[in-house]
C-alpha positions in Angstrom: -32.5 149.1 -62.1 -36.0 148.8 -60.8 -38.8 151.1 -62.7 -36.0 153.7 -63.6 -36.9 155.3 -67.0 -36.9 158.9 -68.4 -40.2 158.2 -69.8 -41.2 157.4 -66.5 -39.4 160.5 -65.1 -41.8 162.9 -67.4 -44.8 162.4 -65.7 -43.7 162.7 -61.9 -44.2 166.4 -61.5 -48.0 165.7 -63.4 -51.1 165.4 -61.3 -51.8 162.1 -62.8 -50.3 159.8 -59.1 -53.1 159.5 -56.4 -51.4 161.4 -52.9 -51.1 158.9 -50.2 -50.8 159.1 -46.0 -47.1 158.5 -45.5 -48.5 157.2 -42.3 -50.4 154.5 -44.4 -48.1 151.7 -43.4 -47.5 151.9 -39.8 -51.3 152.4 -39.6 -51.7 148.6 -40.7 -49.5 147.1 -38.5 -51.4 148.9 -35.5 -54.5 147.6 -37.0 -53.2 144.0 -37.2 -51.8 144.1 -33.2 -55.5 145.5 -32.3 -56.9 142.4 -34.5 -54.6 140.3 -32.5 -55.7 142.0 -28.9 -59.3 141.4 -29.6 -59.0 137.9 -31.3 -57.1 136.1 -27.9 -59.5 138.2 -25.9 -62.8 136.7 -27.8 -61.0 133.0 -28.5 -60.4 133.2 -24.7 -64.2 133.5 -24.1 -65.7 131.9 -26.9 -63.8 128.7 -26.0 -64.8 128.6 -22.6 -68.2 129.0 -23.4 -68.4 126.6 -25.7 -66.5 124.4 -23.2 -68.8 124.6 -20.0 -72.1 125.8 -21.7 -72.4 123.3 -24.1 -70.3 120.5 -23.1 -70.6 120.5 -19.7 -73.6 122.3 -19.5 -72.7 124.1 -16.3 -72.1 128.1 -15.7 -68.4 129.5 -16.2 -66.8 133.0 -14.7 -67.1 135.1 -17.8 -64.7 137.8 -15.8 -62.2 135.5 -14.7 -61.8 133.9 -18.7 -61.9 137.5 -19.8 -59.1 139.0 -17.7 -57.1 135.7 -18.9 -57.4 136.6 -22.3 -56.5 140.4 -21.7 -53.4 139.2 -20.0 -52.3 137.2 -22.6 -53.1 139.2 -25.6 -51.5 142.3 -23.3 -48.3 139.5 -23.0 -48.5 138.6 -27.1 -49.2 141.8 -28.8 -46.5 143.9 -26.1 -43.7 141.1 -27.2 -44.5 141.2 -30.5 -44.5 144.6 -30.7 -41.2 145.0 -29.1 -39.6 142.8 -31.6 -40.9 144.6 -34.4 -43.5 141.9 -35.7 -46.4 144.6 -36.4 -43.6 146.4 -38.8 -44.4 146.3 -42.6 -42.1 144.5 -43.8 -42.1 141.7 -41.3 -45.8 141.6 -42.1 -45.1 140.9 -45.5 -43.5 137.6 -44.7 -46.1 135.7 -43.5 -43.7 132.6 -42.7 -41.5 134.2 -40.4 -43.9 136.3 -38.5 -46.0 132.6 -37.8 -43.3 131.4 -36.4 -42.6 134.3 -34.1 -46.0 134.2 -33.1 -45.8 130.4 -32.1 -42.9 131.2 -30.3 -44.2 134.4 -28.1 -47.7 132.9 -27.3 -45.6 129.9 -26.1 -44.0 131.9 -23.9 -46.9 133.9 -22.8 -48.8 130.6 -22.0 -46.1 129.2 -19.7 -46.1 132.9 -17.9 -49.7 132.0 -17.4 -49.2 128.9 -15.8 -46.8 130.3 -13.5 -48.6 133.2 -12.5 -51.5 130.6 -11.9 -49.6 128.4 -10.4 -47.7 131.4 -7.7 -50.9 133.2 -6.8 -53.0 129.7 -6.7 -55.7 130.3 -8.7 -55.1 127.8 -11.7 -57.5 125.8 -10.3 -60.2 128.3 -11.3 -59.5 127.7 -15.1 -59.8 124.3 -16.7 -57.1 122.3 -18.4 -59.5 121.3 -21.7 -59.8 125.2 -21.8 -56.2 126.2 -22.1 -55.4 123.7 -24.3 -58.1 124.8 -26.8 -57.5 128.4 -26.5 -54.2 128.0 -27.3 -54.0 126.1 -30.2 -57.1 127.7 -31.3 -55.2 131.3 -30.9 -52.1 130.2 -32.9 -54.3 128.7 -35.7 -56.5 131.8 -36.2 -53.6 134.3 -35.8 -51.5 132.4 -38.4 -54.5 132.1 -40.5 -54.6 136.1 -40.3 -50.9 136.6 -41.0 -51.5 134.6 -44.5 -54.3 136.7 -45.1 -52.6 140.1 -44.0 -49.3 139.2 -46.2 -51.5 138.3 -49.1 -53.3 141.6 -49.0 -50.2 143.6 -48.4 -48.5 141.6 -51.9 -51.9 142.7 -53.5 -51.9 146.2 -52.3 -48.2 147.1 -53.1 -48.1 145.9 -56.9 -48.0 148.3 -59.6 -47.7 151.2 -57.1 -50.4 150.6 -54.9 -51.6 152.4 -51.6 -48.8 150.4 -49.7 -45.8 150.7 -52.4 -42.9 153.1 -51.2 -41.8 155.3 -53.6 -38.2 156.3 -53.0 -36.2 158.8 -55.2 -32.3 158.6 -55.2 -30.7 162.1 -55.1 -27.0 161.2 -57.1 -26.7 159.9 -60.2 -24.2 158.0 -59.1 -22.7 154.0 -59.0 -23.7 154.0 -55.5 -27.2 155.2 -56.4 -27.5 152.9 -59.2 -26.3 149.9 -56.5 -28.4 151.0 -53.9 -31.5 150.8 -56.6 -30.8 147.4 -57.6 -30.5 146.5 -53.9 -33.8 147.7 -52.7 -35.6 147.9 -55.8 -38.0 144.4 -55.9 -41.8 144.9 -56.5 -42.4 142.0 -53.5 -40.7 144.2 -51.3 -43.1 147.0 -51.9 -40.7 149.5 -53.1 -40.5 151.2 -55.9 -37.9 153.6 -57.1 -38.8 156.6 -58.9 -35.5 157.2 -60.5 -31.9 158.7 -60.0 -31.8 162.4 -59.6 -28.8 164.8 -60.2 -27.6 166.2 -57.0 -26.2 169.4 -58.9 -22.8 168.7 -57.4 -19.3 168.6 -59.4 -18.4 165.4 -61.3 -15.9 163.8 -58.7 -15.4 160.9 -60.9 -18.6 158.8 -59.8 -21.3 160.0 -62.4 -23.7 157.6 -63.6 -25.2 158.5 -66.8 -27.8 156.0 -67.7 -31.7 156.7 -67.1 -31.0 159.9 -65.3 -34.8 161.0 -64.0 -34.2 164.4 -63.5 -32.8 167.4 -61.6 -33.0 168.3 -57.7 -36.1 170.9 -59.2 -38.0 168.1 -60.7 -37.4 165.9 -57.6 -38.8 168.8 -55.4 -41.8 169.6 -57.4 -42.3 165.7 -57.5 -42.3 165.6 -53.5 -44.1 168.3 -52.8 -47.2 166.6 -55.4 -47.2 163.8 -53.1 -45.3 161.2 -55.9 -42.6 160.4 -53.4 -42.2 159.3 -50.0 -38.6 158.7 -49.3 -35.4 160.5 -50.5 -32.1 159.0 -50.0 -29.0 160.8 -50.8 -26.3 158.7 -52.7 -23.0 161.0 -53.0 -20.4 159.1 -51.5 -17.2 161.6 -52.6 -19.4 164.8 -51.8 -17.3 167.4 -49.4 -18.8 168.3 -46.0 -20.0 172.0 -47.5 -21.6 170.0 -50.3 -23.6 167.8 -48.4 -24.7 170.3 -45.8 -25.9 172.6 -48.5 -27.9 169.2 -50.4 -29.3 168.6 -46.9 -30.2 172.3 -46.3 -32.0 172.3 -49.4 -33.8 168.7 -49.3 -35.0 169.1 -45.7 -38.1 171.7 -46.3 -39.5 168.6 -48.4 -42.5 166.5 -47.0 -40.6 163.1 -46.9 -38.3 161.0 -45.1 -34.2 161.8 -45.8 -31.6 159.4 -45.4 -28.0 158.7 -46.7 -26.8 155.5 -48.6 -23.2 155.3 -47.3 -21.2 153.0 -49.4 -21.5 150.1 -51.5 -19.4 147.9 -49.1 -22.0 148.3 -46.3 -24.8 147.6 -48.9 -23.0 144.4 -49.6 -23.5 142.9 -45.8 -27.4 141.5 -45.1 -26.5 141.7 -41.3 -26.0 145.5 -41.9 -28.1 148.1 -39.9 -28.1 151.3 -37.6 -27.1 150.7 -34.2 -26.0 152.9 -31.1 -22.7 153.2 -29.5 -23.1 155.2 -26.6 -24.9 158.2 -27.6 -23.9 158.0 -31.4 -25.4 156.1 -33.9 -23.2 153.8 -36.2 -24.0 152.0 -39.1 -23.3 148.2 -38.4 -21.5 145.8 -41.0 -21.9 142.6 -38.9 -23.4 141.1 -35.9 -22.1 138.8 -33.5 -23.3 135.5 -34.2 -25.8 134.0 -31.9 -26.1 136.8 -29.6 -27.9 136.7 -26.2 -29.2 133.0 -25.6 -28.7 132.3 -29.1 -25.4 130.3 -27.9 -26.5 129.1 -25.2 -29.7 127.4 -27.0 -27.5 126.1 -29.8 -25.2 124.4 -27.1 -28.3 122.3 -25.6 -29.7 122.0 -29.2 -26.1 120.2 -30.0 -25.9 118.4 -26.9 -29.3 117.1 -26.7 -30.3 116.2 -30.1 -26.3 114.7 -30.6 -26.6 112.4 -27.7 -30.0 111.5 -28.8 -29.0 110.5 -32.5 -25.4 109.2 -31.2 -27.7 106.6 -29.2 -30.2 105.9 -31.8 -28.1 105.6 -34.7 -25.6 103.4 -32.5 -26.7 99.9 -34.2 -25.9 101.4 -37.8 -22.6 102.8 -36.4 -21.7 99.5 -35.1 -22.5 98.0 -38.7 -20.7 100.3 -40.6 -17.9 99.8 -38.7 -17.7 95.9 -39.2 -18.4 96.5 -43.0 -15.3 98.9 -43.2 -13.1 96.5 -41.4 -14.2 93.7 -43.1 -13.5 95.3 -46.4 -9.8 95.1 -46.2 -7.0 96.5 -44.5 -6.7 99.8 -42.8 -8.5 102.1 -40.1 -12.1 101.8 -39.3 -12.1 105.8 -38.8 -10.3 108.4 -40.9 -9.3 111.8 -38.8 -8.1 114.8 -40.5 -7.4 118.2 -39.3 -10.2 120.9 -39.8 -10.6 124.1 -38.9 -13.4 124.8 -36.0 -14.8 127.9 -34.5 -12.6 130.9 -34.3 -9.8 129.0 -36.6 -9.1 126.7 -33.7 -7.6 123.5 -35.6 -9.4 120.0 -34.3 -9.7 116.6 -35.7 -12.6 115.3 -37.8 -13.9 111.9 -37.9 -15.4 110.0 -40.7 -15.6 106.4 -41.8 -12.8 105.6 -44.0 -13.8 105.8 -47.5 -10.7 106.2 -49.3 -7.7 104.0 -50.1 -5.4 107.3 -49.1 -5.9 109.2 -45.7 -4.0 112.6 -46.8 -3.7 115.3 -44.2 -1.1 117.2 -45.3 -0.5 120.3 -47.2 -1.6 119.1 -50.5 -4.8 117.6 -50.5 -6.6 116.2 -53.7 -10.2 116.3 -53.2 -12.8 113.5 -54.0 -13.9 113.6 -57.4 -16.7 111.6 -59.5 -15.3 107.8 -60.5 -12.5 108.9 -58.4 -10.3 105.8 -58.4 -9.0 105.9 -54.6 -12.5 106.0 -53.5 -13.7 101.7 -52.2 -16.4 100.0 -53.2 -18.1 100.3 -49.7 -17.1 104.0 -49.5 -18.9 104.8 -52.4 -22.0 103.5 -50.8 -21.2 105.4 -47.5 -20.6 108.8 -49.7 -23.8 108.5 -51.5 -26.1 108.4 -48.5 -23.5 110.5 -46.1 -23.2 107.5 -43.6 -19.3 107.8 -43.6 -20.1 111.6 -41.7 -21.6 109.9 -38.7 -18.8 109.7 -36.3 -18.6 113.2 -36.4 -21.8 113.1 -34.0 -18.5 112.6 -31.4 -17.3 115.8 -32.5 -20.4 117.4 -31.9 -20.8 115.8 -28.2 -17.3 116.9 -27.5 -18.4 120.4 -28.3 -16.0 120.8 -31.9 -18.9 120.8 -34.0 -22.7 121.6 -34.2 -25.1 119.5 -36.2 -25.4 122.4 -38.2 -23.2 124.9 -39.8 -21.0 125.7 -42.4 -18.9 122.4 -43.4 -15.6 122.2 -42.4 -12.4 121.7 -44.9 -9.4 120.6 -45.2 -6.7 123.0 -43.6 -5.2 122.9 -47.1 -7.8 123.8 -48.9 -9.2 126.5 -46.4 -5.6 128.3 -46.7 -6.2 128.3 -50.2 -10.0 129.5 -50.5 -9.4 132.4 -48.0 -6.9 133.8 -50.5 -9.5 133.5 -53.4 -12.9 134.3 -52.0 -14.2 137.5 -50.1 -14.9 136.8 -46.6 -14.2 133.2 -46.7 -13.0 133.1 -42.9 -16.5 134.5 -41.9 -17.5 131.1 -42.1 -15.5 130.1 -39.2 -17.5 132.6 -36.5 -19.5 129.5 -35.5 -19.0 125.9 -35.1 -18.9 124.3 -38.3 -21.5 121.6 -38.7 -22.3 117.9 -40.0 -24.5 119.8 -42.4 -25.4 123.0 -43.1 -27.7 125.4 -45.3 -25.3 125.4 -48.3 -25.6 121.5 -48.5 -29.5 121.4 -48.3 -29.3 123.8 -51.2 -27.1 121.4 -53.6 -23.7 122.7 -52.7 -21.9 119.3 -51.2 -19.2 117.2 -52.6 -16.8 118.3 -54.8 -16.0 122.2 -55.4 -13.5 121.9 -57.7 -14.6 125.5 -59.2 -14.0 129.1 -57.3 -17.7 129.8 -58.2 -19.4 127.0 -56.7 -17.4 127.3 -53.5 -18.4 131.0 -53.8 -22.5 129.8 -54.0 -21.4 127.5 -50.5 -19.8 130.4 -48.8 -22.5 132.9 -49.6 -25.2 130.1 -48.2 -23.2 130.0 -45.0 -22.6 133.6 -43.9 -26.6 134.1 -45.1 -27.0 131.1 -42.6 -25.0 132.7 -39.8 -26.9 135.9 -40.2 -30.2 134.0 -40.3 -29.7 131.7 -37.3 -32.5 130.6 -35.2 -33.8 127.4 -33.8 -36.4 127.0 -36.6 -33.8 127.4 -39.2 -31.7 124.7 -37.8 -34.8 122.4 -37.3 -35.6 123.0 -41.1 -32.1 122.4 -42.0 -32.2 119.2 -40.2 -35.0 117.8 -41.8 -34.0 118.9 -45.6 -31.3 116.9 -44.7 -33.2 113.9 -44.5 -34.7 114.5 -47.4 -31.2 115.2 -49.1 -29.6 112.0 -47.7 -32.7 109.9 -48.9 -32.3 111.3 -52.4 -28.9 112.4 -52.8 -27.3 115.0 -55.2 -24.0 115.7 -55.8 -22.4 113.4 -53.3 -19.0 111.7 -54.5 
């Protein structure tokens, strides 16, 4: 458990720790937003001045370019604020924030073009200025994000000014589990310790490294040592919880409740609203909003382009398979797709058998059933190319969890928790698990568990950027193959 020890708790009520403002994290995001706003306007005017005064040696309308900058800055910062990209945790991740800036700024520029065209004022602005302004803005803000993330990471180390100090009320297994989940220095979170809630023993006590009791917690909170309190007493009665909450409510800190270990284990969890009631969400609907439409367009457009571009290679492989000996060119097998729907997946035949029943033996290293040509095709994943037809037909996606034979699906669904969650999206030709080395034979349950973990993580974190990243990594995996059988 991160930074939890009795020796650390001994100094909780002392004067040695520096008091900090609880608003410091939020203020940092506001500063970054203000910087973005001024930066976009300044770049608009400076680029226009450089182009007109120094390149064309003509005068330019300062007010028009400043107005364009103000509109662009307002649109960019408003959208980023709406989507939470000025939150502290988002600013810690420079890569994710930069992707959001690029996508949002592109949307804002398109909006400005539409606005200029609709009101017939686009002729007032130079195309060279628009391109230079757009590119320079992205470069400057991206560099600022990298600098901001580095600054934040340096200021949260060793309990720095932006470190979030959390005390857990409840010396329970749930409290210890919560500490393991969030107590990472790179997240700017420091776990002060587990404190006894003073409630009757309900069979959930965790007796390791107790930091103290409620009295010690109260003294520490009043001296500014603690920023947040998380209550982790899952078996407390309503009366006990009300009493505990009332006692802690007078402290000048944020107070929240950790519900249970099941909710902690789900990366898609969050607080949401159903009517006027707040609920804890375990899973989000995959590909929400425009997600499903964008992914369908991605699959059809890129799938069609790849099918046309690779058609000569498909023809050559088909001829080679036919010349190798008797048997069909394509191997077809039933697989589970989106929402457990059964479809037939197509591959180039690489084995002397074509199993598609209740018992299917996985291909193994040096498997005698694999043909000489089949070894080559499998090594460079060329046997998977006919699945582009599955993509065009809407049965598969370019990127997604790899589908398994029905017999293996039934087997793993009984052994691995939430295995069937992989079928919430279309299966893919390649996936996040495959580019992380989990491809080929999965004879051990531990390997399949890791594959499922990556598949579910992909579903929760899906974006077009993520798909493009996986496709690029797939090319590298094909050129330098590992674990292929």
